N, C-alpha and C positions, 0 to 999 in steps of 0.2 A: 751433329745431325740436324740441329735446328737451322743451320745455314742452308739446308736444302729446301726450305719452305719456298713455295712458288714454282717448284719443278715437279714434273710428273714422276712419282715414286711408286715402285712396286715393292711390296713386302711379301715375304714367304714365311709360313710357319711362325716360329717364335719371335721373329723380328718385330712383331707388334709390341713386344715388351719394350724394346728400345725406342721405337718411334713414338709410342704413347708417352714415354717418360720425358721426352724432349719436346713434345708438342708438335711433332711433324705429321701432318695429315698424309695418309696414304691414298694414292689414286686407285691402286689395285692391290688386292690381297689374295694370294694364291696358296691354296692348300689342296694337295692331291692324296696325301697319305691317310688312310683310314685309321692307322695306329695313332697318328698325331691327334686326329679328331677324337679318338677314344680316350687317350691318356692326358691330353691337354685341352679338354673341352672348354675350360674357362678362357683360354687364350683364343680359341676359335670364336667364342661368343664375343669377346672383346673386338676381334676383327670385324665381325658382322655389324656390331653396334657403332663402330668407328665412322661409318659413312662411306667407307671404301667400296669400290666395285669388287665383289668377291667372286673369284673363279674357283669352284670346287668340283672335285670328281663326284661321280654318282655315289660312291661309297661314303664320302664325307657327307653328302646331302642325306644319305640314309641314316647316318649316325645322328644328324640333327633332328630328323623326323622321329627317331626313336627316343631321343633324350629331351629335346625342347622344341617341339614342332612350331611353336609360336614364332620362332626366329625365321621360319620360312616365309613369313609375311613380308619380309624385306623385298623391295623391288630392285635391289642391287645384287642379287644372287644370280650367277651364271654358271652353266655346266661346262666344264672343261674335261674332255675325254682323253684317256690314255689310248693311243692309236690302236693297240691290239687288245684292248680290254674295254670296248665300248658297250654301253648299256643296251641290252636287247640284241646283241650280235655275238655269235659264237666266236670264241678265241681261236685264231688260226694257228696251225702248227708252223714252225719256222719256215719251211719250204713254201707252204701256201701263202704265208704272210709276205715273204719277199716277192713272190710272183705277183701278188695283188698290189703291193706298194709300187712296184716298177710300172704298173699300168696306170696308176693314179697320178693325175697332174698335181704338182705342188708337194709331192712327197719324195724325199731324196734319201737314199741309203748310203752308208759309208762303203767305200770301194772294197775294203778288205774285211771289215767286221760284219760279215753277213750271218744269216741264220741265228740272229741274236734275240729272238723272241720279241722283236719289235721295239727293242730298247735303244738301238743305235741308228739314228737317222735324224732328219730335220723336216719339220712340216711348215710349209708356207701356206697351207690351207688348214688353219686350226679348226675350222668347222668339221673337218674329218677326224680331228684328234691331234695330239702332240706326242712326240717321242719323249720318254721319261729321262733318258740320259742317266738314270739312277740318282738324280738330284733334282729337287723341285725347282731350283734356279734355272735349269735347262728348259723346263716347261714354261716358266715365266719369260725366258728369253725369246722363245718362239712366238709367244703372244705379243711381246713388244715389237718384234719385227713385223708381224702381221698387221699391227696397228699403225705401222708406218714411221716409227721412231728411227731416226737416222744416226743417232749417237747414243750408245747404250753403255752405262757404267755399272759393273757388278761390284757391289760393296759388301764386304763381310764373308766372302766365299774362301775361307782359308783351307778347307778340305783336310784338316789335320796338320797344316803347315806350322801351326803355333805349338805343336808338340802334344796336343791333347785331342781326343775325339769327342770329349764332352761338349755339348752345346752351351753357349754362354748363359742360358737361362736354367741350366741344370747344375746340381751339385749333390755330392754324397749319394744317399740312397735314391735320389730323384733322377739319376742319370739313366737314360734309356739306351739300349744297345744300338750300335751303328753297323751298317754293312759297308762302310767306306773302304776298308782294307780289301774286301772281296771284290768291290765294284770299280775301284779307281782305275786300274790299268785296262780292264776288259771293257768297261762301258763309259766311264766319265771322260777319260782322255780322248778316245776316238770320237765321242759326241762333240766335244768342243773343238777338235780338229776340223770336223765337218762344218761346224758353225762358223769357225774362223774363215774357212775357204768361201762359204756362201756369203758371209757378210762382206768380205773383200770384193767378191764378184758383184754384189748388189750395191756397193757404195755405202755400206753401213759401218760406222766406226764402233769397234767393240773394245772395251778396256776392263781390266781386272784391278779394282781399287783395293787390293789386299796384297801389299808387298811381300808378306810372309806366306802367301798362298802356295800350296803344294803344286798347283797347276803351273807348269812352266810358262815363262814369259814368251817363249817361242811359239806357244799356242795362242794365248791371249795376252797382249802386251800389259805389263804391270805399271801402274802409276800410283802416286800417293794422293791423299785427300786434297791437298792444296792444288795439285795439278788438275784434279777432277773439277774443282771449283772454277779454275781458270778456263778450262775447256768448255764446261757447261754454261759458262757465261757468254760464250760466243753466239 
């Protein structure tokens, strides 16, 4: 990973363990899950103090305010909103949400996965919020596209393709449960189908740098690390 120095890198959740170990500075650090903030607060603190621009949900910011409010003094903290769970706004029921999203510029819904509680879609207007896709990587992808990146490489998103649902920074009694099996077909797959179509239409190149990833290469093309380095050097 040290070979990625000098490139704009997004990190999500526990990836800060890997990037810090190899001395790779993160440009952006994204955490939206309040459970991660609660259970892995030391890693959250590590991300904040790393100097990365941190994009946190209001629930994550709330956890910081309760646990270690001095961390909020950083001028690199930014609010990232879940599209149907925005601070100060009532959560809409599926029918009302779909009707609202269809009226809003920059929000796109999957053609067939409708009435999905605001989880399946893509936001080109991240100030209005992001669709979760039920994986924080999807939130980071929407931010990357909104910031204007034209070539995006997703590294480490195996989604259980390596044969385990345990995260690389977990072991034994330290493993936290995952919703991956429940969410993969219903939310993750259609979310990345939509992202693929939109990226192709907008001229954004999207790659999955995880050859063992459970997400099919027909949705997001798979390449290896060496290919990523070659392409990112262009």
